[in-house]
C-alpha positions as protocol buffer text, in pm:
chain_id: "A"
residue {
  index: 1
  type: MET
  ca { x: 1122 y: 170 z: 1304 }
}
residue {
  index: 2
  type: LYS
  ca { x: 1054 y: 371 z: 988 }
}
residue {
  index: 3
  type: ILE
  ca { x: 1194 y: 241 z: 660 }
}
residue {
  index: 4
  type: LYS
  ca { x: 1208 y: 382 z: 309 }
}
residue {
  index: 5
  type: LEU
  ca { x: 1126 y: 134 z: 34 }
}
residue {
  index: 6
  type: LEU
  ca { x: 1369 y: 84 z: -252 }
}
residue {
  index: 7
  type: LYS
  ca { x: 1144 y: -166 z: -433 }
}
residue {
  index: 8
  type: PRO
  ca { x: 764 y: -216 z: -434 }
}
residue {
  index: 9
  type: TRP
  ca { x: 628 y: -410 z: -137 }
}
residue {
  index: 10
  type: GLY
  ca { x: 261 y: -487 z: -73 }
}
residue {
  index: 11
  type: LEU
  ca { x: 55 y: -179 z: -164 }
}
residue {
  index: 12
  type: ALA
  ca { x: 351 y: 57 z: -114 }
}
residue {
  index: 13
  type: ASN
  ca { x: 568 y: 195 z: -393 }
}
residue {
  index: 14
  type: PRO
  ca { x: 942 y: 265 z: -403 }
}
residue {
  index: 15
  type: GLY
  ca { x: 1021 y: 582 z: -212 }
}
residue {
  index: 16
  type: ASP
  ca { x: 735 y: 543 z: 37 }
}
residue {
  index: 17
  type: VAL
  ca { x: 812 y: 562 z: 408 }
}
residue {
  index: 18
  type: ILE
  ca { x: 632 y: 297 z: 613 }
}
residue {
  index: 19
  type: ASN
  ca { x: 639 y: 179 z: 973 }
}
residue {
  index: 20
  type: PRO
  ca { x: 605 y: -204 z: 976 }
}
residue {
  index: 21
  type: PRO
  ca { x: 670 y: -419 z: 1284 }
}
residue {
  index: 22
  type: PRO
  ca { x: 1042 y: -436 z: 1379 }
}
residue {
  index: 23
  type: GLY
  ca { x: 1091 y: -796 z: 1256 }
}
residue {
  index: 24
  type: VAL
  ca { x: 939 y: -719 z: 916 }
}
residue {
  index: 25
  type: ALA
  ca { x: 1142 y: -398 z: 886 }
}
residue {
  index: 26
  type: GLN
  ca { x: 1467 y: -582 z: 963 }
}
residue {
  index: 27
  type: LEU
  ca { x: 1387 y: -853 z: 709 }
}
residue {
  index: 28
  type: LEU
  ca { x: 1312 y: -598 z: 435 }
}
residue {
  index: 29
  type: ILE
  ca { x: 1639 y: -417 z: 507 }
}
residue {
  index: 30
  type: GLU
  ca { x: 1838 y: -743 z: 497 }
}
residue {
  index: 31
  type: ARG
  ca { x: 1680 y: -840 z: 162 }
}
residue {
  index: 32
  type: GLY
  ca { x: 1762 y: -501 z: 7 }
}
residue {
  index: 33
  type: ILE
  ca { x: 1399 y: -401 z: -36 }
}
residue {
  index: 34
  type: ALA
  ca { x: 1423 y: -108 z: 207 }
}
residue {
  index: 35
  type: GLU
  ca { x: 1665 y: 111 z: 399 }
}
residue {
  index: 36
  type: LEU
  ca { x: 1643 y: 268 z: 745 }
}
residue {
  index: 37
  type: TYR
  ca { x: 1479 y: 610 z: 736 }
}
residue {
  index: 38
  type: GLU
  ca { x: 1570 y: 885 z: 982 }
}
residue {
  index: 39
  type: GLY
  ca { x: 1398 y: 1193 z: 845 }
}
residue {
  index: 40
  type: GLU
  ca { x: 1068 y: 1368 z: 807 }
}
residue {
  index: 41
  type: GLU
  ca { x: 799 y: 1157 z: 643 }
}
residue {
  index: 42
  type: GLN
  ca { x: 713 y: 1283 z: 293 }
}
residue {
  index: 43
  type: GLY
  ca { x: 501 y: 1168 z: 1 }
}
residue {
  index: 44
  type: PHE
  ca { x: 298 y: 903 z: 183 }
}
residue {
  index: 45
  type: ALA
  ca { x: -49 y: 1042 z: 241 }
}
residue {
  index: 46
  type: GLY
  ca { x: -243 y: 745 z: 374 }
}
residue {
  index: 47
  type: ARG
  ca { x: -208 y: 514 z: 77 }
}
residue {
  index: 48
  type: TRP
  ca { x: -296 y: 216 z: 300 }
}
residue {
  index: 49
  type: ASN
  ca { x: -647 y: 357 z: 345 }
}
residue {
  index: 50
  type: LYS
  ca { x: -739 y: 384 z: -20 }
}
residue {
  index: 51
  type: ARG
  ca { x: -1056 y: 208 z: -127 }
}
residue {
  index: 52
  type: VAL
  ca { x: -1037 y: -90 z: -356 }
}
residue {
  index: 53
  type: ALA
  ca { x: -1278 y: -64 z: -648 }
}
residue {
  index: 54
  type: TYR
  ca { x: -1468 y: -386 z: -697 }
}
residue {
  index: 55
  type: PRO
  ca { x: -1700 y: -441 z: -994 }
}
residue {
  index: 56
  type: PRO
  ca { x: -2068 y: -412 z: -898 }
}
residue {
  index: 57
  type: THR
  ca { x: -2248 y: -732 z: -812 }
}
residue {
  index: 58
  type: PRO
  ca { x: -2497 y: -877 z: -1065 }
}
residue {
  index: 59
  type: ALA
  ca { x: -2793 y: -781 z: -842 }
}
residue {
  index: 60
  type: VAL
  ca { x: -2691 y: -415 z: -858 }
}
residue {
  index: 61
  type: THR
  ca { x: -2630 y: -411 z: -1233 }
}
residue {
  index: 62
  type: LYS
  ca { x: -2957 y: -592 z: -1315 }
}
residue {
  index: 63
  type: GLY
  ca { x: -3176 y: -289 z: -1242 }
}
residue {
  index: 64
  type: ARG
  ca { x: -2940 y: -40 z: -1403 }
}
residue {
  index: 65
  type: HIS
  ca { x: -2948 y: -186 z: -1752 }
}
residue {
  index: 66
  type: GLY
  ca { x: -3324 y: -155 z: -1802 }
}
residue {
  index: 67
  type: ARG
  ca { x: -3398 y: -524 z: -1846 }
}
residue {
  index: 68
  type: LYS
  ca { x: -3764 y: -604 z: -1919 }
}
């Protein structure tokens, strides 16, 4: 069941079309966070697969700063 988000949810923004499990989709629709979507998917190009940028660990930064 594809739904279109009306409010932000998780990593998705309003207007994104997602395909959560049926129970989750029904709950989001009942709470007014999403609406049922029956069209062609647009504007959602794999946002779930984006990489999360973490700061480098201290071991990595130690050699980069030229410590003596």
